[in-house]
VOMIVEX-849805 format. One record per atom (N, C-alpha, C): residue number from 0; residue in three letters; atom name; x, y, z. Coordinates in Angstrom, 3 decimals, padded with zeros to 6 digits, always signed. Example, Ala and Ser with C-alpha at 12.3 -4.5 7.8 and 13.67 -1.06 7.14 Angstrom:
2
{i: 0; aa: ALA; at: N; xx: +013.190; yy: -005.690; zz: +007.800} .
{i: 0; aa: ALA; at: CA; xx: +012.300; yy: -004.500; zz: +007.800} .
{i: 0; aa: ALA; at: C; xx: +013.200; yy: -003.300; zz: +007.800} .
{i: 1; aa: SER; at: N; xx: +012.850; yy: -002.250; zz: +007.080} .
{i: 1; aa: SER; at: CA; xx: +013.670; yy: -001.060; zz: +007.140} .
{i: 1; aa: SER; at: C; xx: +012.900; yy: +000.030; zz: +007.870} .
This chain:
101
{i: 0; aa: UNK; at: N; xx: +000.829; yy: -001.151; zz: -000.002} .
{i: 0; aa: UNK; at: CA; xx: +000.017; yy: +000.038; zz: +000.017} .
{i: 0; aa: UNK; at: C; xx: +000.959; yy: +001.164; zz: -000.007} .
{i: 1; aa: UNK; at: N; xx: +000.527; yy: +002.114; zz: -000.825} .
{i: 1; aa: UNK; at: CA; xx: +001.274; yy: +003.365; zz: -000.958} .
{i: 1; aa: UNK; at: C; xx: +001.047; yy: +004.255; zz: +000.315} .
{i: 2; aa: UNK; at: N; xx: +001.921; yy: +005.224; zz: +000.470} .
{i: 2; aa: UNK; at: CA; xx: +001.736; yy: +006.183; zz: +001.594} .
{i: 2; aa: UNK; at: C; xx: +000.563; yy: +007.026; zz: +001.421} .
{i: 3; aa: UNK; at: N; xx: +000.263; yy: +007.500; zz: +000.021} .
{i: 3; aa: UNK; at: CA; xx: -000.935; yy: +008.308; zz: -000.160} .
{i: 3; aa: UNK; at: C; xx: -002.228; yy: +007.645; zz: +000.167} .
{i: 4; aa: UNK; at: N; xx: -002.313; yy: +006.320; zz: -000.157} .
{i: 4; aa: UNK; at: CA; xx: -003.546; yy: +005.577; zz: +000.167} .
{i: 4; aa: UNK; at: C; xx: -003.784; yy: +005.403; zz: +001.654} .
{i: 5; aa: UNK; at: N; xx: -002.673; yy: +005.256; zz: +002.391} .
{i: 5; aa: UNK; at: CA; xx: -002.722; yy: +005.168; zz: +003.850} .
{i: 5; aa: UNK; at: C; xx: -003.044; yy: +006.501; zz: +004.349} .
{i: 6; aa: UNK; at: N; xx: -002.547; yy: +007.615; zz: +003.879} .
{i: 6; aa: UNK; at: CA; xx: -002.830; yy: +008.923; zz: +004.391} .
{i: 6; aa: UNK; at: C; xx: -004.253; yy: +009.437; zz: +004.265} .
{i: 7; aa: UNK; at: N; xx: -004.945; yy: +008.875; zz: +003.144} .
{i: 7; aa: UNK; at: CA; xx: -006.293; yy: +009.303; zz: +002.869} .
{i: 7; aa: UNK; at: C; xx: -007.441; yy: +008.321; zz: +003.328} .
{i: 8; aa: UNK; at: N; xx: -007.097; yy: +007.441; zz: +004.251} .
{i: 8; aa: UNK; at: CA; xx: -007.977; yy: +006.517; zz: +004.705} .
{i: 8; aa: UNK; at: C; xx: -008.995; yy: +007.051; zz: +005.579} .
{i: 9; aa: UNK; at: N; xx: -010.046; yy: +006.419; zz: +005.902} .
{i: 9; aa: UNK; at: CA; xx: -011.128; yy: +006.888; zz: +006.819} .
{i: 9; aa: UNK; at: C; xx: -010.655; yy: +007.044; zz: +008.197} .
{i: 10; aa: UNK; at: N; xx: -011.130; yy: +008.037; zz: +008.880} .
{i: 10; aa: UNK; at: CA; xx: -010.579; yy: +008.196; zz: +010.320} .
{i: 10; aa: UNK; at: C; xx: -011.103; yy: +007.182; zz: +011.250} .
{i: 11; aa: UNK; at: N; xx: -010.274; yy: +006.832; zz: +012.152} .
{i: 11; aa: UNK; at: CA; xx: -010.638; yy: +005.726; zz: +013.319} .
{i: 11; aa: UNK; at: C; xx: -011.447; yy: +006.366; zz: +014.299} .
{i: 12; aa: UNK; at: N; xx: -011.611; yy: +005.699; zz: +015.433} .
{i: 12; aa: UNK; at: CA; xx: -012.378; yy: +006.205; zz: +016.501} .
{i: 12; aa: UNK; at: C; xx: -011.843; yy: +007.471; zz: +017.203} .
{i: 13; aa: UNK; at: N; xx: -010.607; yy: +007.470; zz: +017.527} .
{i: 13; aa: UNK; at: CA; xx: -010.112; yy: +008.575; zz: +018.212} .
{i: 13; aa: UNK; at: C; xx: -010.011; yy: +009.870; zz: +017.375} .
{i: 14; aa: UNK; at: N; xx: -009.888; yy: +009.629; zz: +015.956} .
{i: 14; aa: UNK; at: CA; xx: -009.863; yy: +010.768; zz: +014.976} .
{i: 14; aa: UNK; at: C; xx: -011.253; yy: +011.369; zz: +015.018} .
{i: 15; aa: UNK; at: N; xx: -012.350; yy: +010.511; zz: +015.004} .
{i: 15; aa: UNK; at: CA; xx: -013.681; yy: +011.048; zz: +015.063} .
{i: 15; aa: UNK; at: C; xx: -013.980; yy: +011.877; zz: +016.241} .
{i: 16; aa: UNK; at: N; xx: -013.431; yy: +011.489; zz: +017.386} .
{i: 16; aa: UNK; at: CA; xx: -013.665; yy: +012.192; zz: +018.638} .
{i: 16; aa: UNK; at: C; xx: -012.981; yy: +013.578; zz: +018.557} .
{i: 17; aa: UNK; at: N; xx: -011.840; yy: +013.657; zz: +018.015} .
{i: 17; aa: UNK; at: CA; xx: -011.025; yy: +014.950; zz: +017.796} .
{i: 17; aa: UNK; at: C; xx: -011.795; yy: +015.799; zz: +016.900} .
{i: 18; aa: UNK; at: N; xx: -012.316; yy: +015.235; zz: +015.776} .
{i: 18; aa: UNK; at: CA; xx: -013.040; yy: +016.043; zz: +014.710} .
{i: 18; aa: UNK; at: C; xx: -014.432; yy: +016.596; zz: +015.429} .
{i: 19; aa: UNK; at: N; xx: -015.086; yy: +015.760; zz: +016.193} .
{i: 19; aa: UNK; at: CA; xx: -016.315; yy: +016.219; zz: +016.844} .
{i: 19; aa: UNK; at: C; xx: -015.986; yy: +017.332; zz: +017.871} .
{i: 20; aa: UNK; at: N; xx: -014.941; yy: +017.234; zz: +018.638} .
{i: 20; aa: UNK; at: CA; xx: -014.586; yy: +018.261; zz: +019.579} .
{i: 20; aa: UNK; at: C; xx: -014.170; yy: +019.601; zz: +018.813} .
{i: 21; aa: UNK; at: N; xx: -013.519; yy: +019.419; zz: +017.754} .
{i: 21; aa: UNK; at: CA; xx: -013.128; yy: +020.658; zz: +016.990} .
{i: 21; aa: UNK; at: C; xx: -014.429; yy: +021.345; zz: +016.462} .
{i: 22; aa: UNK; at: N; xx: -015.373; yy: +020.543; zz: +015.893} .
{i: 22; aa: UNK; at: CA; xx: -016.537; yy: +021.120; zz: +015.395} .
{i: 22; aa: UNK; at: C; xx: -017.384; yy: +021.811; zz: +016.507} .
{i: 23; aa: UNK; at: N; xx: -017.306; yy: +021.138; zz: +017.752} .
{i: 23; aa: UNK; at: CA; xx: -018.136; yy: +021.675; zz: +018.847} .
{i: 23; aa: UNK; at: C; xx: -017.412; yy: +022.995; zz: +019.279} .
{i: 24; aa: UNK; at: N; xx: -016.137; yy: +023.107; zz: +019.309} .
{i: 24; aa: UNK; at: CA; xx: -015.496; yy: +024.344; zz: +019.677} .
{i: 24; aa: UNK; at: C; xx: -015.810; yy: +025.420; zz: +018.579} .
{i: 25; aa: UNK; at: N; xx: -015.685; yy: +025.093; zz: +017.253} .
{i: 25; aa: UNK; at: CA; xx: -015.819; yy: +026.136; zz: +016.211} .
{i: 25; aa: UNK; at: C; xx: -017.300; yy: +026.595; zz: +016.207} .
{i: 26; aa: UNK; at: N; xx: -018.366; yy: +025.652; zz: +016.173} .
{i: 26; aa: UNK; at: CA; xx: -019.644; yy: +026.215; zz: +015.877} .
{i: 26; aa: UNK; at: C; xx: -020.479; yy: +026.281; zz: +017.304} .
{i: 27; aa: UNK; at: N; xx: -020.052; yy: +025.667; zz: +018.368} .
{i: 27; aa: UNK; at: CA; xx: -020.795; yy: +025.878; zz: +019.687} .
{i: 27; aa: UNK; at: C; xx: -021.914; yy: +024.804; zz: +019.737} .
{i: 28; aa: UNK; at: N; xx: -022.299; yy: +024.458; zz: +020.912} .
{i: 28; aa: UNK; at: CA; xx: -023.312; yy: +023.385; zz: +021.076} .
{i: 28; aa: UNK; at: C; xx: -024.760; yy: +023.820; zz: +020.664} .
{i: 29; aa: UNK; at: N; xx: -025.014; yy: +025.089; zz: +020.654} .
{i: 29; aa: UNK; at: CA; xx: -026.408; yy: +025.487; zz: +020.160} .
{i: 29; aa: UNK; at: C; xx: -026.637; yy: +025.364; zz: +018.645} .
{i: 30; aa: UNK; at: N; xx: -025.605; yy: +025.532; zz: +017.867} .
{i: 30; aa: UNK; at: CA; xx: -025.744; yy: +025.360; zz: +016.473} .
{i: 30; aa: UNK; at: C; xx: -025.580; yy: +023.955; zz: +015.873} .
{i: 31; aa: UNK; at: N; xx: -025.231; yy: +023.028; zz: +016.707} .
{i: 31; aa: UNK; at: CA; xx: -024.915; yy: +021.717; zz: +016.188} .
{i: 31; aa: UNK; at: C; xx: -026.262; yy: +021.026; zz: +015.651} .
{i: 32; aa: UNK; at: N; xx: -027.386; yy: +021.131; zz: +016.458} .
{i: 32; aa: UNK; at: CA; xx: -028.646; yy: +020.612; zz: +015.784} .
{i: 32; aa: UNK; at: C; xx: -029.117; yy: +021.167; zz: +014.425} .
{i: 33; aa: UNK; at: N; xx: -028.879; yy: +022.482; zz: +014.328} .
{i: 33; aa: UNK; at: CA; xx: -029.092; yy: +023.297; zz: +012.988} .
{i: 33; aa: UNK; at: C; xx: -028.170; yy: +022.579; zz: +011.956} .
{i: 34; aa: UNK; at: N; xx: -026.941; yy: +022.389; zz: +012.262} .
{i: 34; aa: UNK; at: CA; xx: -026.040; yy: +021.848; zz: +011.311} .
{i: 34; aa: UNK; at: C; xx: -026.414; yy: +020.471; zz: +011.008} .
{i: 35; aa: UNK; at: N; xx: -026.772; yy: +019.615; zz: +012.010} .
{i: 35; aa: UNK; at: CA; xx: -027.260; yy: +018.298; zz: +011.668} .
{i: 35; aa: UNK; at: C; xx: -028.388; yy: +018.283; zz: +010.814} .
{i: 36; aa: UNK; at: N; xx: -029.382; yy: +019.167; zz: +010.999} .
{i: 36; aa: UNK; at: CA; xx: -030.694; yy: +019.181; zz: +010.250} .
{i: 36; aa: UNK; at: C; xx: -030.192; yy: +019.538; zz: +008.873} .
{i: 37; aa: UNK; at: N; xx: -029.416; yy: +020.508; zz: +008.691} .
{i: 37; aa: UNK; at: CA; xx: -028.978; yy: +020.926; zz: +007.263} .
{i: 37; aa: UNK; at: C; xx: -028.303; yy: +019.883; zz: +006.563} .
{i: 38; aa: UNK; at: N; xx: -027.469; yy: +019.127; zz: +007.278} .
{i: 38; aa: UNK; at: CA; xx: -026.756; yy: +018.139; zz: +006.565} .
{i: 38; aa: UNK; at: C; xx: -027.801; yy: +016.912; zz: +006.191} .
{i: 39; aa: UNK; at: N; xx: -028.626; yy: +016.567; zz: +007.187} .
{i: 39; aa: UNK; at: CA; xx: -029.646; yy: +015.575; zz: +006.897} .
{i: 39; aa: UNK; at: C; xx: -030.659; yy: +015.991; zz: +005.698} .
{i: 40; aa: UNK; at: N; xx: -030.974; yy: +017.317; zz: +005.657} .
{i: 40; aa: UNK; at: CA; xx: -031.784; yy: +017.766; zz: +004.509} .
{i: 40; aa: UNK; at: C; xx: -031.122; yy: +017.604; zz: +003.170} .
{i: 41; aa: UNK; at: N; xx: -029.825; yy: +018.030; zz: +003.236} .
{i: 41; aa: UNK; at: CA; xx: -029.048; yy: +017.933; zz: +002.053} .
{i: 41; aa: UNK; at: C; xx: -028.902; yy: +016.485; zz: +001.468} .
{i: 42; aa: UNK; at: N; xx: -028.625; yy: +015.617; zz: +002.451} .
{i: 42; aa: UNK; at: CA; xx: -028.507; yy: +014.163; zz: +001.973} .
{i: 42; aa: UNK; at: C; xx: -029.850; yy: +013.703; zz: +001.508} .
{i: 43; aa: UNK; at: N; xx: -031.011; yy: +014.039; zz: +002.123} .
{i: 43; aa: UNK; at: CA; xx: -032.287; yy: +013.635; zz: +001.678} .
{i: 43; aa: UNK; at: C; xx: -032.587; yy: +014.213; zz: +000.235} .
{i: 44; aa: UNK; at: N; xx: -032.337; yy: +015.457; zz: +000.086} .
{i: 44; aa: UNK; at: CA; xx: -032.566; yy: +016.075; zz: -001.341} .
{i: 44; aa: UNK; at: C; xx: -031.584; yy: +015.402; zz: -002.350} .
{i: 45; aa: UNK; at: N; xx: -030.459; yy: +015.135; zz: -002.083} .
{i: 45; aa: UNK; at: CA; xx: -029.550; yy: +014.382; zz: -002.969} .
{i: 45; aa: UNK; at: C; xx: -030.082; yy: +012.997; zz: -003.374} .
{i: 46; aa: UNK; at: N; xx: -030.570; yy: +012.365; zz: -002.382} .
{i: 46; aa: UNK; at: CA; xx: -031.146; yy: +010.988; zz: -002.588} .
{i: 46; aa: UNK; at: C; xx: -032.426; yy: +011.059; zz: -003.494} .
{i: 47; aa: UNK; at: N; xx: -033.383; yy: +012.036; zz: -003.063} .
{i: 47; aa: UNK; at: CA; xx: -034.509; yy: +012.236; zz: -003.828} .
{i: 47; aa: UNK; at: C; xx: -034.133; yy: +012.576; zz: -005.321} .
{i: 48; aa: UNK; at: N; xx: -033.144; yy: +013.453; zz: -005.587} .
{i: 48; aa: UNK; at: CA; xx: -032.805; yy: +013.815; zz: -006.810} .
{i: 48; aa: UNK; at: C; xx: -032.241; yy: +012.607; zz: -007.570} .
{i: 49; aa: UNK; at: N; xx: -031.358; yy: +011.749; zz: -006.983} .
{i: 49; aa: UNK; at: CA; xx: -030.776; yy: +010.608; zz: -007.659} .
{i: 49; aa: UNK; at: C; xx: -031.843; yy: +009.516; zz: -007.933} .
{i: 50; aa: UNK; at: N; xx: -032.888; yy: +009.424; zz: -007.083} .
{i: 50; aa: UNK; at: CA; xx: -034.000; yy: +008.504; zz: -007.232} .
{i: 50; aa: UNK; at: C; xx: -034.934; yy: +008.973; zz: -008.430} .
{i: 51; aa: UNK; at: N; xx: -034.944; yy: +010.319; zz: -008.537} .
{i: 51; aa: UNK; at: CA; xx: -035.715; yy: +010.869; zz: -009.724} .
{i: 51; aa: UNK; at: C; xx: -035.062; yy: +010.641; zz: -010.950} .
{i: 52; aa: UNK; at: N; xx: -033.728; yy: +010.844; zz: -010.997} .
{i: 52; aa: UNK; at: CA; xx: -033.000; yy: +010.675; zz: -012.267} .
{i: 52; aa: UNK; at: C; xx: -033.061; yy: +009.098; zz: -012.686} .
{i: 53; aa: UNK; at: N; xx: -032.897; yy: +008.327; zz: -011.613} .
{i: 53; aa: UNK; at: CA; xx: -032.976; yy: +006.814; zz: -011.862} .
{i: 53; aa: UNK; at: C; xx: -034.361; yy: +006.440; zz: -012.469} .
{i: 54; aa: UNK; at: N; xx: -035.350; yy: +006.980; zz: -011.863} .
{i: 54; aa: UNK; at: CA; xx: -036.757; yy: +006.618; zz: -012.251} .
{i: 54; aa: UNK; at: C; xx: -037.005; yy: +007.245; zz: -013.682} .
{i: 55; aa: UNK; at: N; xx: -036.511; yy: +008.360; zz: -013.990} .
{i: 55; aa: UNK; at: CA; xx: -036.619; yy: +008.930; zz: -015.432} .
{i: 55; aa: UNK; at: C; xx: -035.850; yy: +008.072; zz: -016.358} .
{i: 56; aa: UNK; at: N; xx: -034.802; yy: +007.626; zz: -016.095} .
{i: 56; aa: UNK; at: CA; xx: -033.987; yy: +006.752; zz: -016.987} .
{i: 56; aa: UNK; at: C; xx: -034.770; yy: +005.420; zz: -017.272} .
{i: 57; aa: UNK; at: N; xx: -035.289; yy: +004.815; zz: -016.142} .
{i: 57; aa: UNK; at: CA; xx: -036.026; yy: +003.567; zz: -016.308} .
{i: 57; aa: UNK; at: C; xx: -037.220; yy: +003.740; zz: -017.122} .
{i: 58; aa: UNK; at: N; xx: -038.041; yy: +004.928; zz: -016.900} .
{i: 58; aa: UNK; at: CA; xx: -039.208; yy: +005.139; zz: -017.637} .
{i: 58; aa: UNK; at: C; xx: -038.866; yy: +005.253; zz: -019.123} .
{i: 59; aa: UNK; at: N; xx: -037.824; yy: +005.978; zz: -019.428} .
{i: 59; aa: UNK; at: CA; xx: -037.372; yy: +006.199; zz: -020.900} .
{i: 59; aa: UNK; at: C; xx: -036.953; yy: +004.856; zz: -021.463} .
{i: 60; aa: UNK; at: N; xx: -036.351; yy: +003.981; zz: -020.761} .
{i: 60; aa: UNK; at: CA; xx: -035.947; yy: +002.692; zz: -021.232} .
{i: 60; aa: UNK; at: C; xx: -037.140; yy: +001.786; zz: -021.491} .
{i: 61; aa: UNK; at: N; xx: -038.098; yy: +001.843; zz: -020.654} .
{i: 61; aa: UNK; at: CA; xx: -039.216; yy: +001.036; zz: -020.780} .
{i: 61; aa: UNK; at: C; xx: -040.136; yy: +001.556; zz: -021.895} .
{i: 62; aa: UNK; at: N; xx: -040.164; yy: +002.854; zz: -022.157} .
{i: 62; aa: UNK; at: CA; xx: -040.848; yy: +003.366; zz: -023.286} .
{i: 62; aa: UNK; at: C; xx: -040.311; yy: +003.085; zz: -024.585} .
{i: 63; aa: UNK; at: N; xx: -038.876; yy: +003.027; zz: -024.681} .
{i: 63; aa: UNK; at: CA; xx: -038.214; yy: +002.660; zz: -025.786} .
{i: 63; aa: UNK; at: C; xx: -038.508; yy: +001.171; zz: -026.083} .
{i: 64; aa: UNK; at: N; xx: -038.441; yy: +000.319; zz: -025.031} .
{i: 64; aa: UNK; at: CA; xx: -038.797; yy: -001.119; zz: -025.140} .
{i: 64; aa: UNK; at: C; xx: -040.220; yy: -001.379; zz: -025.769} .
{i: 65; aa: UNK; at: N; xx: -041.142; yy: -000.486; zz: -025.178} .
{i: 65; aa: UNK; at: CA; xx: -042.536; yy: -000.773; zz: -025.695} .
{i: 65; aa: UNK; at: C; xx: -042.644; yy: -000.382; zz: -027.161} .
{i: 66; aa: UNK; at: N; xx: -041.997; yy: +000.859; zz: -027.518} .
{i: 66; aa: UNK; at: CA; xx: -041.940; yy: +001.241; zz: -028.997} .
{i: 66; aa: UNK; at: C; xx: -041.353; yy: +000.197; zz: -029.903} .
{i: 67; aa: UNK; at: N; xx: -040.306; yy: -000.485; zz: -029.472} .
{i: 67; aa: UNK; at: CA; xx: -039.653; yy: -001.551; zz: -030.148} .
{i: 67; aa: UNK; at: C; xx: -040.437; yy: -002.665; zz: -030.338} .
{i: 68; aa: UNK; at: N; xx: -041.134; yy: -003.117; zz: -029.294} .
{i: 68; aa: UNK; at: CA; xx: -042.054; yy: -004.252; zz: -029.335} .
{i: 68; aa: UNK; at: C; xx: -043.170; yy: -004.026; zz: -030.229} .
{i: 69; aa: UNK; at: N; xx: -043.748; yy: -002.600; zz: -030.256} .
{i: 69; aa: UNK; at: CA; xx: -044.799; yy: -002.329; zz: -031.135} .
{i: 69; aa: UNK; at: C; xx: -044.388; yy: -002.430; zz: -032.555} .
{i: 70; aa: UNK; at: N; xx: -043.236; yy: -001.816; zz: -032.881} .
{i: 70; aa: UNK; at: CA; xx: -042.703; yy: -001.970; zz: -034.218} .
{i: 70; aa: UNK; at: C; xx: -042.450; yy: -003.361; zz: -034.664} .
{i: 71; aa: UNK; at: N; xx: -041.918; yy: -004.196; zz: -033.911} .
{i: 71; aa: UNK; at: CA; xx: -041.819; yy: -005.645; zz: -034.113} .
{i: 71; aa: UNK; at: C; xx: -043.127; yy: -006.278; zz: -034.491} .
{i: 72; aa: UNK; at: N; xx: -044.082; yy: -005.985; zz: -033.549} .
{i: 72; aa: UNK; at: CA; xx: -045.454; yy: -006.560; zz: -033.878} .
{i: 72; aa: UNK; at: C; xx: -045.963; yy: -006.073; zz: -035.178} .
{i: 73; aa: UNK; at: N; xx: -045.887; yy: -004.788; zz: -035.493} .
{i: 73; aa: UNK; at: CA; xx: -046.341; yy: -004.174; zz: -036.758} .
{i: 73; aa: UNK; at: C; xx: -045.640; yy: -004.840; zz: -037.950} .
{i: 74; aa: UNK; at: N; xx: -044.388; yy: -005.059; zz: -037.859} .
{i: 74; aa: UNK; at: CA; xx: -043.707; yy: -005.647; zz: -039.010} .
{i: 74; aa: UNK; at: C; xx: -044.047; yy: -007.087; zz: -039.190} .
{i: 75; aa: UNK; at: N; xx: -044.274; yy: -007.810; zz: -037.995} .
{i: 75; aa: UNK; at: CA; xx: -044.732; yy: -009.252; zz: -038.070} .
{i: 75; aa: UNK; at: C; xx: -046.075; yy: -009.309; zz: -038.697} .
{i: 76; aa: UNK; at: N; xx: -046.980; yy: -008.516; zz: -038.241} .
{i: 76; aa: UNK; at: CA; xx: -048.305; yy: -008.480; zz: -038.890} .
{i: 76; aa: UNK; at: C; xx: -048.348; yy: -008.091; zz: -040.230} .
{i: 77; aa: UNK; at: N; xx: -047.584; yy: -007.116; zz: -040.727} .
{i: 77; aa: UNK; at: CA; xx: -047.484; yy: -006.679; zz: -042.024} .
{i: 77; aa: UNK; at: C; xx: -046.773; yy: -007.775; zz: -042.827} .
{i: 78; aa: UNK; at: N; xx: -045.771; yy: -008.479; zz: -042.441} .
{i: 78; aa: UNK; at: CA; xx: -045.203; yy: -009.534; zz: -043.352} .
{i: 78; aa: UNK; at: C; xx: -046.103; yy: -010.693; zz: -043.371} .
{i: 79; aa: UNK; at: N; xx: -046.911; yy: -011.046; zz: -042.408} .
{i: 79; aa: UNK; at: CA; xx: -047.813; yy: -012.103; zz: -042.382} .
{i: 79; aa: UNK; at: C; xx: -048.910; yy: -011.796; zz: -043.345} .
{i: 80; aa: UNK; at: N; xx: -049.348; yy: -010.503; zz: -043.312} .
{i: 80; aa: UNK; at: CA; xx: -050.374; yy: -010.018; zz: -044.160} .
{i: 80; aa: UNK; at: C; xx: -049.941; yy: -010.094; zz: -045.651} .
{i: 81; aa: UNK; at: N; xx: -048.766; yy: -009.779; zz: -045.918} .
{i: 81; aa: UNK; at: CA; xx: -048.174; yy: -009.741; zz: -047.295} .
{i: 81; aa: UNK; at: C; xx: -047.986; yy: -011.223; zz: -047.753} .
{i: 82; aa: UNK; at: N; xx: -047.696; yy: -012.181; zz: -046.927} .
{i: 82; aa: UNK; at: CA; xx: -047.554; yy: -013.568; zz: -047.391} .
{i: 82; aa: UNK; at: C; xx: -048.844; yy: -014.270; zz: -047.642} .
{i: 83; aa: UNK; at: N; xx: -049.787; yy: -013.796; zz: -046.894} .
{i: 83; aa: UNK; at: CA; xx: -051.191; yy: -014.503; zz: -047.069} .
{i: 83; aa: UNK; at: C; xx: -051.985; yy: -013.901; zz: -048.296} .
{i: 84; aa: UNK; at: N; xx: -051.811; yy: -012.685; zz: -048.604} .
{i: 84; aa: UNK; at: CA; xx: -052.593; yy: -012.141; zz: -049.730} .
{i: 84; aa: UNK; at: C; xx: -051.766; yy: -012.505; zz: -051.070} .
{i: 85; aa: UNK; at: N; xx: -052.607; yy: -012.891; zz: -052.056} .
{i: 85; aa: UNK; at: CA; xx: -051.893; yy: -013.290; zz: -053.325} .
{i: 85; aa: UNK; at: C; xx: -051.370; yy: -012.032; zz: -053.971} .
{i: 86; aa: UNK; at: N; xx: -050.367; yy: -012.266; zz: -054.726} .
{i: 86; aa: UNK; at: CA; xx: -049.687; yy: -011.081; zz: -055.425} .
{i: 86; aa: UNK; at: C; xx: -050.457; yy: -010.749; zz: -056.703} .
{i: 87; aa: UNK; at: N; xx: -050.745; yy: -009.415; zz: -056.988} .
{i: 87; aa: UNK; at: CA; xx: -051.601; yy: -009.038; zz: -058.106} .
{i: 87; aa: UNK; at: C; xx: -050.796; yy: -009.480; zz: -059.409} .
{i: 88; aa: UNK; at: N; xx: -051.519; yy: -009.965; zz: -060.348} .
{i: 88; aa: UNK; at: CA; xx: -050.942; yy: -010.358; zz: -061.525} .
{i: 88; aa: UNK; at: C; xx: -051.212; yy: -009.263; zz: -062.563} .
{i: 89; aa: UNK; at: N; xx: -050.418; yy: -009.085; zz: -063.510} .
{i: 89; aa: UNK; at: CA; xx: -050.492; yy: -008.093; zz: -064.557} .
{i: 89; aa: UNK; at: C; xx: -051.012; yy: -008.603; zz: -065.905} .
{i: 90; aa: UNK; at: N; xx: -051.816; yy: -007.786; zz: -066.464} .
{i: 90; aa: UNK; at: CA; xx: -052.224; yy: -008.233; zz: -067.862} .
{i: 90; aa: UNK; at: C; xx: -051.130; yy: -007.751; zz: -068.921} .
{i: 91; aa: UNK; at: N; xx: -051.306; yy: -008.216; zz: -070.075} .
{i: 91; aa: UNK; at: CA; xx: -050.305; yy: -007.770; zz: -071.014} .
{i: 91; aa: UNK; at: C; xx: -050.157; yy: -006.278; zz: -071.209} .
{i: 92; aa: UNK; at: N; xx: -051.331; yy: -005.539; zz: -071.047} .
{i: 92; aa: UNK; at: CA; xx: -051.162; yy: -004.060; zz: -071.261} .
{i: 92; aa: UNK; at: C; xx: -050.623; yy: -003.397; zz: -069.925} .
{i: 93; aa: UNK; at: N; xx: -050.271; yy: -004.142; zz: -068.781} .
{i: 93; aa: UNK; at: CA; xx: -049.691; yy: -003.533; zz: -067.621} .
{i: 93; aa: UNK; at: C; xx: -050.617; yy: -003.249; zz: -066.521} .
{i: 94; aa: UNK; at: N; xx: -051.901; yy: -003.456; zz: -066.666} .
{i: 94; aa: UNK; at: CA; xx: -052.848; yy: -003.232; zz: -065.622} .
{i: 94; aa: UNK; at: C; xx: -052.781; yy: -004.376; zz: -064.594} .
{i: 95; aa: UNK; at: N; xx: -053.053; yy: -004.127; zz: -063.385} .
{i: 95; aa: UNK; at: CA; xx: -052.880; yy: -004.960; zz: -062.293} .
{i: 95; aa: UNK; at: C; xx: -054.435; yy: -005.629; zz: -062.030} .
{i: 96; aa: UNK; at: N; xx: -054.404; yy: -006.980; zz: -061.766} .
{i: 96; aa: UNK; at: CA; xx: -055.532; yy: -007.732; zz: -061.521} .
{i: 96; aa: UNK; at: C; xx: -055.410; yy: -008.219; zz: -060.216} .
{i: 97; aa: UNK; at: N; xx: -056.283; yy: -008.048; zz: -059.301} .
{i: 97; aa: UNK; at: CA; xx: -056.291; yy: -008.557; zz: -057.890} .
{i: 97; aa: UNK; at: C; xx: -057.183; yy: -009.722; zz: -057.866} .
{i: 98; aa: UNK; at: N; xx: -056.682; yy: -010.964; zz: -057.592} .
{i: 98; aa: UNK; at: CA; xx: -057.623; yy: -012.167; zz: -057.445} .
{i: 98; aa: UNK; at: C; xx: -058.802; yy: -012.083; zz: -056.566} .
{i: 99; aa: UNK; at: N; xx: -058.761; yy: -011.139; zz: -055.469} .
{i: 99; aa: UNK; at: CA; xx: -059.799; yy: -011.029; zz: -054.592} .
{i: 99; aa: UNK; at: C; xx: -061.000; yy: -010.166; zz: -055.076} .
{i: 100; aa: UNK; at: N; xx: -060.731; yy: -009.371; zz: -056.095} .
{i: 100; aa: UNK; at: CA; xx: -061.676; yy: -008.494; zz: -056.661} .
{i: 100; aa: UNK; at: C; xx: -062.844; yy: -009.126; zz: -057.291} .
């Protein structure tokens, strides 16, 4: 493991206590609940936004899947219809004659 990777690792138990005491000294005990609420609100908004983006992507993908299935179904129906109907025959003068007429 390199020195930089060890330097940027997560703090342990004693480091968290030092960080908490430093924050307590800087901001004071009265403002800590406000800071906690602000952090919680920010995390919640971020989560809601990421869920919204994920939901929009999934909806778009499912809409594309539905369109693709509809196109496949239309092409299958069209090809089946073309195979089942007899081809028009032409008269010597170039006019088409449909057998079903």
